[in-house]
C-alpha positions as CSV (number, residue, x, y, z in Angstrom):
1,M,3.9,-21.7,-77.4
2,I,0.9,-19.9,-76.1
3,S,1.1,-21.8,-72.8
4,K,4.8,-20.7,-72.4
5,I,3.8,-17.1,-73.1
6,L,1.0,-17.3,-70.5
7,S,3.3,-18.9,-68.0
8,A,6.0,-16.2,-68.4
9,G,3.3,-13.5,-68.0
10,L,2.0,-15.0,-64.8
11,L,5.5,-15.4,-63.5
12,A,6.4,-11.8,-64.3
13,S,3.1,-10.7,-62.6
14,A,3.9,-12.7,-59.5
15,L,7.4,-11.2,-59.2
16,A,6.3,-7.6,-59.7
17,Y,7.0,-5.2,-56.8
18,P,3.7,-5.0,-54.9
19,S,2.1,-1.6,-54.4
20,P,1.0,-0.6,-50.9
21,P,-2.6,-1.2,-50.0
22,S,-4.8,1.8,-50.5
23,G,-6.2,4.0,-47.7
24,G,-3.1,4.6,-45.6
25,V,-2.4,8.2,-44.4
26,G,1.1,9.7,-45.0
27,V,2.6,6.6,-46.7
28,S,2.6,7.8,-50.3
29,P,5.4,9.9,-51.9
30,N,2.7,12.2,-53.0
31,D,1.5,12.9,-49.5
32,P,2.6,16.2,-47.8
33,A,5.9,16.1,-45.8
34,P,5.2,15.8,-42.1
35,V,5.3,19.0,-40.0
36,Y,6.1,18.4,-36.3
37,S,4.1,21.1,-34.7
38,P,0.5,21.3,-33.4
39,E,-2.2,22.1,-36.0
40,T,-5.1,22.9,-33.7
41,D,-5.7,24.3,-30.3
42,F,-6.5,20.8,-29.1
43,D,-3.1,19.6,-30.3
44,T,-1.3,22.5,-28.6
45,E,-3.1,22.2,-25.2
46,S,-2.6,18.5,-25.1
47,L,1.1,19.0,-25.7
48,V,1.2,21.6,-22.8
49,V,-0.2,18.9,-20.4
50,G,2.3,16.5,-21.8
51,V,5.4,18.7,-21.3
52,N,4.3,19.5,-17.7
53,Q,4.3,15.7,-17.1
54,E,7.8,15.3,-18.6
55,W,9.2,18.1,-16.4
56,L,7.6,16.5,-13.3
57,E,9.0,13.1,-14.0
58,L,12.5,14.5,-14.8
59,D,12.6,16.4,-11.5
60,L,11.1,13.4,-9.6
61,F,13.9,10.9,-10.7
62,H,16.6,13.5,-9.9
63,N,15.0,14.3,-6.6
64,M,14.9,10.6,-5.6
65,L,18.6,10.2,-6.2
66,A,19.4,13.5,-4.4
67,T,17.2,12.9,-1.4
68,F,18.3,9.4,-0.3
69,S,21.8,8.2,0.5
70,E,23.5,5.1,-0.9
71,E,23.0,3.4,2.4
72,E,19.3,4.1,2.3
73,F,19.0,2.8,-1.2
74,D,21.0,-0.3,-0.3
75,A,18.8,-0.9,2.7
76,A,15.8,-0.8,0.5
77,G,17.3,-3.3,-1.9
78,I,18.2,-0.8,-4.6
79,N,21.8,-1.3,-5.6
80,A,24.2,0.8,-7.7
81,E,23.0,-0.6,-11.0
82,Q,19.4,0.1,-10.2
83,R,20.3,3.6,-9.2
84,Y,22.0,4.1,-12.4
85,Y,18.8,3.0,-14.2
86,I,16.8,5.7,-12.3
87,Q,19.4,8.2,-13.5
88,E,19.0,6.9,-17.0
89,M,15.2,7.4,-16.6
90,A,15.9,11.1,-15.8
91,E,18.0,11.3,-19.0
92,Q,15.1,9.8,-21.0
93,E,12.9,12.6,-19.6
94,V,15.4,15.1,-20.8
95,G,14.8,13.9,-24.3
96,H,11.1,13.7,-24.0
97,A,10.9,17.3,-22.6
98,I,13.1,18.7,-25.4
99,L,11.0,16.8,-28.0
100,I,7.6,18.3,-26.8
101,N,9.0,21.8,-26.3
102,N,10.5,21.7,-29.8
103,M,7.1,20.8,-31.2
104,L,5.4,23.5,-29.1
105,A,7.8,26.1,-30.3
106,G,5.8,26.7,-33.5
107,A,2.8,27.6,-31.4
108,G,4.8,29.8,-29.1
109,K,3.9,27.8,-26.0
110,T,7.2,26.4,-24.7
111,S,7.6,26.0,-21.0
112,Q,10.3,25.7,-18.3
113,Q,10.6,23.4,-15.3
114,C,8.7,24.2,-12.2
115,Q,9.4,23.6,-8.5
116,Y,7.7,20.6,-7.0
117,K,6.6,19.1,-3.7
118,Y,6.6,15.3,-3.0
119,P,4.9,13.2,-0.4
120,Y,7.5,10.5,0.2
121,K,9.9,9.9,3.1
122,S,11.6,6.7,2.2
123,V,13.0,5.0,-0.7
124,K,10.1,2.6,-1.1
125,E,7.6,5.5,-0.9
126,A,9.5,7.3,-3.5
127,L,9.4,4.3,-5.9
128,S,5.7,3.8,-5.2
129,F,5.1,7.5,-6.0
130,A,7.2,7.4,-9.2
131,E,5.2,4.3,-10.3
132,F,2.0,6.2,-9.7
133,V,3.2,9.3,-11.6
134,T,4.4,7.3,-14.6
135,R,1.1,5.4,-14.5
136,F,-1.2,8.3,-14.9
137,G,1.3,10.2,-17.2
138,E,1.3,7.4,-19.8
139,A,-2.4,6.9,-19.4
140,G,-2.9,10.6,-20.2
141,V,-1.1,10.4,-23.4
142,Y,-2.8,7.3,-24.5
143,G,-6.1,9.1,-23.9
144,F,-5.5,12.1,-26.3
145,L,-3.1,10.5,-28.8
146,P,-5.7,9.3,-31.3
147,H,-7.5,12.7,-31.3
148,L,-4.5,14.8,-32.3
149,K,-5.0,16.2,-35.8
150,N,-1.3,16.2,-36.5
151,R,-0.4,12.5,-36.9
152,A,3.3,13.2,-37.1
153,V,3.2,14.8,-33.6
154,A,1.3,11.8,-32.4
155,Q,3.9,9.4,-33.7
156,N,6.6,11.2,-31.8
157,L,4.6,11.1,-28.6
158,L,3.8,7.4,-29.1
159,Q,7.5,6.6,-29.3
160,S,8.3,8.5,-26.1
161,I,5.4,7.2,-24.1
162,T,6.2,3.5,-24.8
163,T,9.5,4.3,-23.0
164,E,7.6,5.6,-20.0
165,A,5.5,2.5,-19.9
166,K,8.7,0.6,-19.3
167,Q,9.7,3.0,-16.6
168,E,6.4,2.2,-14.8
169,V,7.1,-1.6,-15.0
170,A,10.7,-1.0,-13.8
171,M,9.5,1.0,-10.8
172,A,7.0,-1.8,-9.8
173,Q,9.8,-4.3,-10.0
174,M,12.0,-2.2,-7.8
175,E,9.2,-2.1,-5.3
176,G,9.0,-5.9,-5.4
177,Y,5.5,-5.9,-6.9
178,F,4.0,-7.9,-9.7
179,P,4.9,-5.4,-12.6
180,Q,1.9,-5.8,-14.9
181,P,-1.3,-6.8,-13.2
182,Y,-3.5,-6.0,-16.3
183,W,-4.0,-6.9,-19.9
184,F,-4.3,-3.4,-21.3
185,N,-3.0,0.0,-20.2
186,M,-5.8,2.4,-19.7
187,G,-6.3,5.9,-21.3
188,L,-7.2,9.1,-19.4
189,T,-8.4,12.4,-20.5
190,Q,-6.1,15.5,-20.3
191,A,-8.3,16.9,-17.5
192,M,-8.0,13.7,-15.5
193,T,-4.2,13.7,-15.9
194,W,-4.0,17.3,-15.0
195,S,-6.1,16.8,-11.9
196,L,-3.6,14.2,-10.6
197,M,-0.5,16.2,-11.6
198,V,-1.2,19.8,-10.5
199,P,-1.2,19.2,-6.7
200,F,2.5,18.4,-6.9
201,L,3.4,21.7,-8.7
202,D,4.6,24.2,-6.1
203,H,5.8,27.2,-8.2
204,C,6.1,27.7,-11.9
205,P,7.8,30.4,-14.1
206,E,5.3,33.2,-15.0
207,S,6.2,32.6,-18.7
208,N,4.8,29.1,-18.6
209,P,1.5,28.7,-20.5
210,K,-1.5,27.9,-18.4
211,V,-3.1,24.5,-18.8
212,A,-6.4,24.9,-20.5
213,F,-8.1,21.8,-19.1
214,P,-10.0,21.7,-15.7
215,A,-8.6,20.1,-12.6
216,F,-11.3,18.1,-10.9
217,P,-11.8,18.0,-7.1
218,L,-9.9,15.1,-5.8
219,L,-11.5,11.9,-4.6
220,D,-10.2,9.7,-1.8
221,V,-11.1,6.1,-1.1
222,T,-10.7,6.4,2.7
223,N,-10.6,2.7,3.5
224,A,-8.6,1.7,0.5
225,A,-5.3,3.6,0.6
226,K,-2.3,2.1,-1.0
227,T,0.3,1.0,1.6
228,V,4.0,1.1,0.9
229,D,5.4,-2.0,2.4
230,E,9.1,-1.6,3.3
231,S,9.7,-5.3,3.9
232,I,9.1,-6.5,0.3
233,P,12.5,-7.2,-1.4
234,S,13.2,-5.5,-4.7
235,G,12.7,-7.8,-7.8
236,V,10.0,-9.4,-9.9
237,S,7.2,-11.0,-7.8
238,N,4.5,-13.3,-9.2
239,N,2.3,-12.8,-6.2
240,Y,-0.3,-10.3,-5.2
241,T,-1.6,-9.7,-1.7
242,H,-4.3,-7.8,0.1
243,V,-7.2,-9.0,-2.0
244,A,-9.7,-6.4,-3.0
245,Q,-12.6,-8.8,-3.6
246,P,-15.7,-8.0,-5.5
247,G,-18.4,-7.0,-3.1
248,R,-16.2,-5.1,-0.7
249,Q,-17.7,-1.7,0.4
250,L,-15.5,1.4,-0.4
251,D,-15.9,4.5,1.6
252,L,-15.6,7.6,-0.6
253,K,-14.9,11.2,0.3
254,W,-14.2,14.1,-2.2
255,A,-13.3,17.7,-2.1
256,A,-15.6,20.6,-3.0
257,P,-14.8,22.6,-6.2
258,G,-13.3,26.0,-6.2
259,Q,-10.3,25.3,-4.1
260,D,-6.8,26.7,-4.9
261,V,-4.6,24.0,-6.3
262,G,-1.1,24.0,-7.8
263,P,1.3,27.0,-8.3
264,P,-0.4,30.1,-6.8
265,E,1.1,32.4,-9.5
266,Q,-1.1,30.7,-12.1
267,G,-4.3,30.8,-10.2
268,Y,-5.6,27.3,-10.7
269,K,-8.8,26.2,-8.9
270,T,-10.5,22.8,-8.9
271,D,-13.6,22.9,-11.1
272,K,-16.5,20.8,-12.5
273,N,-19.3,21.3,-14.9
274,P,-21.9,23.6,-13.3
275,D,-24.8,21.7,-14.9
276,L,-23.9,18.5,-13.2
277,G,-26.6,16.4,-11.7
278,D,-26.3,14.9,-8.2
279,P,-23.6,12.3,-7.5
280,A,-25.1,9.0,-8.5
281,Y,-22.4,6.5,-9.6
282,A,-18.8,5.5,-9.1
283,A,-17.0,5.1,-12.4
284,F,-14.1,2.6,-12.2
285,I,-11.7,3.4,-15.0
286,H,-9.5,0.4,-15.9
287,Q,-8.0,-1.3,-19.0
288,L,-10.5,-0.9,-21.9
289,N,-13.5,-0.3,-19.7
290,V,-15.4,2.1,-17.5
291,T,-17.5,0.1,-14.9
292,Y,-20.2,1.9,-13.0
293,T,-21.5,1.0,-9.6
294,P,-24.3,3.0,-7.8
295,L,-23.4,5.2,-4.9
296,E,-25.1,4.5,-1.5
297,N,-25.3,6.6,1.6
298,V,-24.6,9.8,-0.4
299,N,-24.1,12.9,1.8
300,T,-24.0,16.0,-0.4
301,E,-23.0,18.2,2.5
302,E,-20.1,16.1,3.8
303,L,-19.3,15.0,0.2
304,T,-19.2,11.3,1.2
305,A,-20.7,8.1,-0.1
306,T,-20.1,4.4,-0.4
307,T,-20.1,2.0,-3.3
308,I,-19.3,-1.7,-3.9
309,H,-16.1,-3.0,-5.6
310,P,-17.5,-4.5,-8.8
311,D,-17.0,-7.9,-10.1
312,F,-15.3,-7.9,-13.5
313,K,-13.3,-10.1,-15.9
314,M,-11.9,-9.0,-19.3
315,F,-14.0,-10.5,-22.0
316,N,-15.6,-12.7,-19.3
317,E,-12.6,-15.0,-19.4
318,P,-12.1,-17.0,-16.2
319,N,-8.5,-15.7,-15.9
320,G,-9.2,-12.3,-17.4
321,M,-7.6,-9.5,-15.4
322,G,-10.2,-7.5,-13.6
323,I,-10.0,-4.2,-11.8
324,N,-6.4,-4.5,-10.8
325,G,-3.2,-2.5,-10.0
326,T,-3.5,1.3,-9.9
327,V,-6.9,2.2,-11.4
328,F,-8.8,5.4,-11.3
329,L,-12.2,6.3,-9.9
330,A,-14.6,9.1,-10.6
331,I,-17.9,10.3,-9.0
332,V,-20.4,10.9,-11.8
333,D,-24.0,11.9,-12.2
334,E,-25.0,9.3,-14.7
335,E,-23.8,6.2,-16.5
336,V,-22.2,7.5,-19.7
337,P,-21.7,4.9,-22.4
338,V,-18.0,5.4,-23.4
339,T,-15.2,3.4,-25.0
340,P,-11.5,4.1,-24.9
341,Y,-11.8,6.3,-28.1
342,N,-14.7,8.6,-26.9
343,F,-13.7,8.5,-23.2
344,S,-13.5,12.4,-23.0
345,L,-17.4,12.4,-23.0
346,L,-17.1,11.5,-19.3
347,N,-15.4,14.8,-18.4
348,D,-18.7,16.8,-18.2
349,H,-20.1,14.3,-15.7
350,I,-17.4,14.2,-13.1
351,H,-17.8,15.5,-9.6
352,A,-14.5,14.3,-8.4
353,F,-11.6,12.1,-9.6
354,G,-8.7,10.2,-8.0
355,P,-6.7,7.0,-7.8
356,Y,-8.0,3.7,-6.3
357,F,-5.5,1.7,-4.2
358,A,-6.0,-0.9,-1.5
359,G,-4.9,-0.9,2.1
360,T,-5.1,-2.7,5.5
361,V,-5.6,-1.9,9.2
362,T,-3.8,-3.2,12.3
363,F,-6.7,-5.4,13.3
364,F,-5.3,-7.2,16.3
365,I,-3.9,-4.1,17.9
366,L,-7.4,-2.7,17.9
367,L,-9.2,-5.9,19.0
368,I,-7.1,-7.4,21.9
369,P,-7.3,-4.4,24.3
370,I,-11.1,-4.3,24.4
371,P,-11.5,-6.9,27.3
372,Y,-8.9,-5.1,29.4
373,F,-10.6,-1.7,28.9
374,W,-14.0,-3.1,30.2
375,G,-12.8,-5.1,33.2
376,H,-12.4,-8.6,31.6
377,S,-8.7,-9.2,31.9
378,D,-9.1,-12.9,32.1
379,R,-10.8,-12.9,28.7
380,G,-8.2,-10.6,27.3
381,R,-5.4,-13.0,28.4
382,A,-7.2,-15.9,26.7
383,L,-7.5,-14.0,23.5
384,L,-3.9,-12.8,23.6
385,Q,-2.4,-16.1,24.5
386,T,-4.2,-18.1,21.9
387,L,-3.4,-15.5,19.3
388,A,0.3,-15.3,20.2
389,A,0.6,-19.1,20.3
390,S,-1.2,-19.4,17.0
391,V,1.1,-17.0,15.2
392,W,4.4,-18.3,16.8
393,I,3.6,-21.9,16.2
394,T,2.4,-21.6,12.6
395,C,5.3,-19.2,11.6
396,L,7.7,-21.7,13.2
397,M,6.1,-24.5,11.2
398,K,6.1,-22.5,8.0
399,D,9.8,-21.7,8.2
400,F,10.6,-25.3,9.1
401,C,8.6,-26.9,6.3
402,C,9.2,-24.2,3.7
403,V,6.1,-25.2,1.7
404,P,5.4,-22.6,-1.0
405,R,2.0,-21.0,-1.5
406,P,-0.1,-22.0,-4.6
407,Y,0.7,-20.3,-7.9
408,S,-1.8,-18.2,-9.9
409,P,-4.5,-17.6,-7.4
410,P,-7.9,-17.1,-9.2
411,V,-8.7,-13.7,-7.8
412,T,-8.1,-10.0,-8.5
413,R,-5.6,-8.4,-6.2
414,I,-4.9,-4.7,-6.0
415,T,-1.6,-4.1,-4.2
416,M,1.3,-5.8,-2.6
417,G,2.0,-6.6,1.1
418,T,4.1,-9.1,2.9
419,S,2.0,-12.1,3.7
420,H,2.6,-13.6,0.2
421,L,6.4,-13.8,1.0
422,E,5.7,-16.3,3.9
423,Y,5.5,-19.9,3.2
424,G,2.0,-21.5,3.1
425,F,1.9,-24.5,5.5
426,P,0.0,-24.2,7.8
427,S,-2.4,-21.3,7.3
428,T,-1.9,-18.8,10.1
429,H,-5.2,-17.1,9.3
430,S,-7.1,-20.4,9.7
431,T,-5.3,-21.2,12.9
432,T,-6.0,-17.9,14.6
433,A,-9.5,-17.8,13.3
434,V,-10.4,-21.2,14.8
435,A,-8.6,-20.6,18.1
436,Q,-10.2,-17.2,18.6
437,A,-13.6,-18.6,17.7
438,L,-13.3,-21.4,20.2
439,V,-12.4,-18.8,22.9
440,L,-15.3,-16.6,22.0
441,N,-17.6,-19.6,22.0
442,N,-16.5,-20.5,25.5
443,W,-17.5,-17.0,26.5
444,L,-20.9,-17.5,25.1
445,S,-21.3,-20.7,27.0
446,D,-20.4,-19.0,30.3
447,A,-22.7,-16.1,29.5
448,T,-25.6,-18.5,28.9
449,A,-24.9,-20.5,32.0
450,D,-25.0,-17.4,34.3
451,G,-28.1,-16.0,32.5
452,S,-26.4,-13.0,30.9
453,V,-27.4,-14.2,27.4
454,D,-30.7,-16.0,26.6
455,P,-30.5,-19.2,24.5
456,F,-31.9,-17.6,21.4
457,T,-29.4,-14.8,21.3
458,M,-26.6,-17.4,22.0
459,S,-27.8,-19.4,19.0
460,V,-27.7,-16.4,16.8
461,L,-24.3,-15.3,18.0
462,R,-22.9,-18.8,17.6
463,T,-24.2,-18.9,14.0
464,L,-22.5,-15.6,13.2
465,L,-19.3,-16.9,14.8
466,I,-19.4,-20.1,12.6
467,I,-20.0,-18.0,9.5
468,A,-17.2,-15.6,10.3
469,T,-14.8,-18.4,11.0
470,S,-15.7,-20.4,7.9
471,S,-15.4,-17.3,5.7
472,V,-11.8,-16.8,6.9
473,V,-10.8,-20.4,6.5
474,F,-12.5,-21.0,3.1
475,G,-11.6,-17.5,2.0
476,R,-7.9,-18.3,2.3
477,F,-8.5,-21.4,0.1
478,Y,-10.8,-19.6,-2.4
479,C,-8.5,-16.6,-2.8
480,G,-5.6,-18.9,-3.7
481,M,-3.5,-17.8,-0.7
482,H,-3.4,-21.4,0.7
483,S,-4.0,-25.0,-0.4
484,A,-6.7,-27.1,1.1
485,L,-4.0,-28.9,3.2
486,D,-2.7,-25.5,4.5
487,C,-6.2,-24.5,5.7
488,F,-7.1,-27.9,7.1
489,S,-3.8,-28.1,9.1
490,G,-4.5,-24.6,10.3
491,V,-7.9,-25.7,11.6
492,I,-6.4,-28.6,13.5
493,T,-3.5,-26.5,14.8
494,G,-5.9,-23.8,16.1
495,T,-8.1,-26.4,17.8
496,M,-5.1,-28.0,19.5
497,I,-3.8,-24.6,20.7
498,Y,-7.2,-23.8,22.3
499,I,-7.3,-27.2,24.0
500,T,-3.8,-26.9,25.3
501,R,-4.3,-23.3,26.5
502,S,-7.5,-24.5,28.4
503,Y,-5.4,-27.0,30.4
504,I,-2.3,-24.8,30.9
505,G,-4.1,-21.5,31.5
506,P,-4.7,-22.0,35.3
507,Y,-1.0,-22.9,35.9
508,Y,0.0,-19.8,34.0
509,E,-2.3,-17.7,36.1
510,A,-0.7,-19.1,39.3
511,F,2.8,-18.5,37.9
512,I,2.0,-14.8,37.2
513,E,0.5,-14.2,40.7
514,Q,3.7,-15.2,42.4
515,S,5.4,-12.3,44.1
516,T,8.9,-13.3,43.4
517,F,11.0,-11.3,40.9
518,L,11.9,-14.6,39.2
519,T,8.5,-14.5,37.5
520,P,9.2,-11.5,35.1
521,I,12.8,-12.6,34.7
522,L,11.8,-16.1,33.7
523,L,9.0,-14.8,31.5
524,T,11.5,-12.5,29.7
525,I,14.1,-15.3,29.3
526,L,11.5,-17.7,27.8
527,S,10.1,-15.1,25.5
528,L,13.5,-14.1,24.1
529,Y,14.4,-17.8,23.7
530,A,11.2,-18.3,21.7
531,I,12.3,-15.5,19.4
532,H,15.9,-16.9,19.2
533,A,14.7,-20.4,18.6
534,H,12.7,-19.4,15.5
535,I,14.1,-21.4,12.6
536,E,15.9,-19.6,9.8
537,P,14.0,-20.5,6.6
538,A,15.4,-21.2,3.1
539,E,14.5,-17.6,2.1
540,D,14.0,-14.5,4.2
541,N,10.3,-13.7,4.8
542,P,8.1,-11.8,7.3
543,A,7.1,-14.8,9.4
544,F,9.9,-14.2,11.9
545,E,8.9,-10.5,12.3
546,D,5.3,-11.6,13.0
547,S,6.5,-14.1,15.7
548,V,8.6,-11.3,17.3
549,A,5.7,-9.0,17.5
550,F,3.2,-11.4,19.1
551,I,5.7,-13.0,21.5
552,S,6.7,-9.4,22.6
553,V,3.1,-8.4,23.2
554,F,2.6,-11.6,25.2
555,L,5.8,-10.6,27.2
556,G,4.5,-7.1,27.9
557,N,1.2,-8.4,28.9
558,G,2.7,-10.9,31.3
559,I,4.8,-8.3,33.1
560,G,1.9,-5.9,33.3
561,E,-0.3,-8.7,34.9
562,W,2.5,-9.5,37.4
563,I,2.7,-5.9,38.5
564,A,-1.1,-5.6,38.8
565,C,-1.2,-8.8,40.9
566,N,1.6,-7.8,43.3
567,Y,1.5,-4.1,43.5
568,G,-2.2,-3.4,44.2
569,F,-3.5,-2.9,40.7
570,H,-5.5,-6.1,40.3
571,H,-8.8,-5.7,38.5
572,S,-10.7,-7.1,41.3
573,T,-9.4,-4.7,44.0
574,Y,-8.0,-1.5,42.6
575,F,-10.7,-0.7,40.0
576,V,-13.7,0.3,42.1
577,T,-15.4,2.9,39.9
578,K,-18.6,1.6,38.5
579,L,-20.8,3.7,36.1
580,T,-24.3,3.0,34.9
581,G,-26.7,4.4,32.3
582,W,-25.6,7.3,30.2
583,E,-22.4,7.9,32.3
584,W,-21.3,4.4,31.3
585,C,-22.1,5.0,27.7
586,L,-20.3,8.4,27.6
587,A,-17.2,7.0,29.3
588,S,-17.1,4.0,26.9
589,L,-17.3,6.4,24.0
590,F,-14.0,8.0,25.1
591,K,-12.2,5.0,26.6
592,Y,-11.5,3.0,23.4
593,P,-10.0,5.8,21.3
594,L,-7.9,7.1,24.3
595,G,-6.7,3.5,25.1
596,V,-5.8,2.7,21.5
597,G,-4.2,6.1,21.1
598,L,-2.0,5.5,24.1
599,I,-0.9,2.1,22.5
600,F,0.0,3.8,19.2
601,L,1.8,6.6,21.0
602,T,3.9,4.0,22.9
603,R,4.8,2.5,19.5
604,I,5.8,5.8,18.1
605,L,7.9,6.8,21.1
606,C,9.7,3.5,21.5
607,K,10.9,3.1,18.0
608,P,13.2,6.2,17.7
609,I,14.5,5.7,21.2
610,M,15.5,2.1,20.6
611,Q,16.9,2.9,17.2
612,A,19.2,5.5,18.8
613,V,20.3,3.4,21.8
614,L,20.6,-0.1,20.5
615,P,23.2,0.1,17.7
616,P,26.0,1.5,19.9
617,L,25.0,-0.8,22.7
618,F,25.2,-3.8,20.4
619,R,28.6,-2.6,19.1
620,L,29.9,-2.4,22.7
621,L,28.5,-5.9,23.5
622,H,30.1,-7.3,20.4
623,K,33.5,-6.5,21.9
624,L,32.7,-8.4,25.0
625,V,30.8,-11.5,23.7
626,K,29.7,-12.9,20.4
627,L,26.0,-12.0,20.0
628,P,23.7,-14.2,18.1
629,N,22.7,-13.0,14.7
630,R,20.4,-14.2,11.9
631,K,21.9,-14.5,8.4
632,S,19.6,-11.9,6.9
633,Y,20.3,-9.3,9.6
634,V,23.4,-7.0,9.5
635,P,25.3,-7.1,12.8
636,A,26.1,-3.7,14.4
637,T,29.8,-4.1,13.8
638,E,29.2,-3.9,10.0
639,Y,27.3,-0.5,9.9
640,E,28.1,2.9,11.3
641,S,24.9,4.8,10.6
642,Y,21.6,3.2,11.2
643,N,19.0,4.1,8.6
644,P,16.1,1.7,9.2
645,T,14.1,2.4,6.0
646,S,13.1,-1.2,5.8
647,D,11.7,-1.3,9.3
648,T,8.0,-2.1,9.4
649,L,7.2,-0.6,12.7
650,N,4.8,2.0,11.3
651,P,1.9,2.7,13.6
652,I,-0.3,3.5,10.6
653,P,0.4,2.3,7.0
654,S,2.4,4.7,4.9
655,V,0.2,6.3,2.3
656,V,0.6,8.4,-0.8
657,D,-2.1,10.8,0.2
658,L,-3.0,12.6,-3.0
659,A,-6.0,14.3,-1.5
660,Q,-4.3,15.8,1.5
661,L,-0.6,16.2,0.4
662,K,0.5,16.6,4.0
663,H,4.1,16.6,5.0
664,V,5.5,17.2,1.6
665,K,9.1,17.8,0.6
666,E,9.8,20.6,-1.7
667,T,12.5,20.9,-4.4
668,H,13.8,24.0,-6.1
669,N,15.6,24.6,-9.3
670,S,19.1,23.5,-8.7
671,K,21.9,21.5,-10.3
672,Q,20.6,18.3,-8.7
673,A,17.0,18.4,-9.9
674,T,15.9,20.9,-12.4
675,E,17.8,22.4,-15.3
676,I,18.3,20.3,-18.4
677,V,20.3,22.6,-20.6
678,G,23.7,24.1,-19.7
679,E,23.9,22.7,-16.2
680,E,25.8,19.8,-14.8
681,R,23.5,17.2,-13.3
682,P,24.6,14.6,-10.8
683,T,25.3,11.2,-12.3
684,I,26.0,8.0,-10.6
685,S,27.6,6.3,-13.6
686,Q,30.9,6.5,-11.7
687,T,29.4,5.2,-8.5
688,T,31.4,2.5,-6.8
689,H,29.6,-0.8,-7.1
690,R,28.6,-2.0,-3.6
691,K,27.8,-5.4,-2.4
692,F,24.1,-5.7,-1.9
693,S,23.4,-5.2,1.8
694,P,20.9,-7.4,3.6
695,R,17.7,-5.6,4.3
696,H,17.6,-5.8,8.1
697,Y,19.7,-4.7,11.0
698,D,20.3,-6.7,14.2
699,A,18.9,-3.7,16.1
700,D,15.6,-4.1,14.3
701,V,14.8,-7.2,16.3
702,M,15.2,-5.7,19.8
703,T,13.5,-2.5,18.6
704,R,10.5,-4.6,17.7
705,V,10.7,-6.6,20.9
706,V,10.7,-3.5,23.2
707,S,8.1,-1.6,21.1
708,Y,5.6,-4.4,21.1
709,A,6.2,-5.4,24.7
710,A,5.6,-1.8,25.7
711,M,2.4,-1.8,23.7
712,G,1.2,-4.9,25.6
713,F,2.2,-3.4,28.9
714,V,0.3,-0.1,28.3
715,G,-2.8,-1.9,27.1
716,T,-2.7,-4.3,30.1
717,I,-2.1,-1.9,33.1
718,I,-1.4,1.7,32.1
719,A,-4.5,2.5,30.1
720,P,-6.8,0.9,32.7
721,I,-5.2,2.9,35.6
722,I,-5.7,6.1,33.6
723,F,-9.4,5.2,33.1
724,E,-9.8,4.7,36.9
725,K,-8.0,8.0,37.7
726,L,-10.3,9.8,35.2
727,G,-13.4,8.3,37.0
728,W,-14.4,6.2,34.0
729,G,-13.6,2.8,35.6
730,L,-13.6,-0.5,33.9
731,F,-17.1,-1.7,34.7
């Protein structure tokens, strides 16, 4: 009997409704009802920053849709459904702005939308900028959220900011980038967020409350600007490119404090703590961490310094995400021990603050002209021919074999480019590195034989050449961009190209020196056939465009050499000016920037001319003959207006330049972009669904051919003639 009573008691106890664990805040019926308004000045001023961010994002999404046509969006790979999603993001920002303004009403600090200025000129640039804005916007809320006294307000903000985190991921996918290259979203302070936001505010209503937090001077990583690559298709990508490896030097430059910034009617100026010490460290702000690296080469007058990209892995895990994606960088006076919770302690130590992206330079455009500018046309031809052959042959093999690159490369990459979209076998980098190294080694042998270089110097230079070539080949394998087979086949291919060129070179020289017009005609036909014969791969990728570029430079160089040989401009006869001593040094100082500038100018001028002339010409020719066309290129008969937003013929990579904000577009309060109450905003919910357009136009190919051929021609003959006319000579 007693046992039954005990069993019944235990059963009743087990079935009793459990009481909540103690210690929770706001979970008891006896707790005060939530009040959705700021309780402290900190709460209020944090919300003021937050509502400014919401207004900016709302206007930004509307401006993107109002600025670009459907054809421009289609050409960038953004179809009607994706445009509708951008419109829906704007509607989400309507709700977020109303929410924060309602919470600010109790403090009497509601605000209205401002007028803004944006730095983008293409759809992809707009997507990249929107990703950047949502990135620092959500990071700013994460930073102050746990410090709000009113937890009910914090809860509302949390539920809005998680929506914006999804917006950032969506923007990255539309760009064609890997959407989440990190384990944790970072947090920023209100001052950091405001520093990044305020440059885009053009004019604000006088009734808007002023932001109470400082705007730091902006920092620019001058050799690591994020490029916007128009050739990456929209969609989720599992690849990163343009590796920012630990150990890479970063060149830093920052603005002085006290400069006007933002809407002039509110009188904002950049500022910093007046008691700061000298700039001493770079603080990399990423995920859950702040990683410090010492500054080197600090110039407090020019406000420049260098630092080294740090090596970092989350929790020291081999596959732990490191300093990846869009991170943020600050110049500080000391190493301040901070965690995500007390991160605001860093504010008083900041000299300058800004984003950290990664970028590239057009290396071969800068390298190849050097021999021509200093009277060594034979060596310039050797470099150019081996380079063009290396790129064309390897790209042809890649698209024939269609061997994919390795998955999950074991490195930290910062931004996206195009090389990951090419197939992997064989490695073009390995091929070109080996072929060029063998050409340079041949020069060293010639210089040693004629006594220009002593044996010791030759040994040192050859050692450096071996190290440089090995670093390229093994770097492609180490960085996960290629398999061992890709790199080994690249080495073999590069060696064979060098040997073949050594035998064929003299015959090509004799062919170019012939006075008959058949020479340039035949050279043009062979070059165009090499472009036409490029195999169409299983999936569209940039290998074809690379082939077009290098074959075209080769064509322009050949025509330039033919004119030089047959019209009195040969290097051995026409160029007679010879300088020595300081005159030679002074001329050399000016020759290179002028020559490269002429090449870039040629590229800039040719592109719009060809884009205006070629489409109507192609349409006319289509009526007479059937022109060849690649499957991923739209023929001229299928488009009326030519909006080459996907074209990659940019002389300098496109950059979201936060520090300079040059060439901005302004928007003003209008039905399209500003009012959220009582106005009809444009919607694309009724937009006719369009078939997704291929990304390229047939005119793009010939635009690229003419532009790059003209660049090769200018570097070969025009620039050297100008040097001779200026009295600088080539020797």
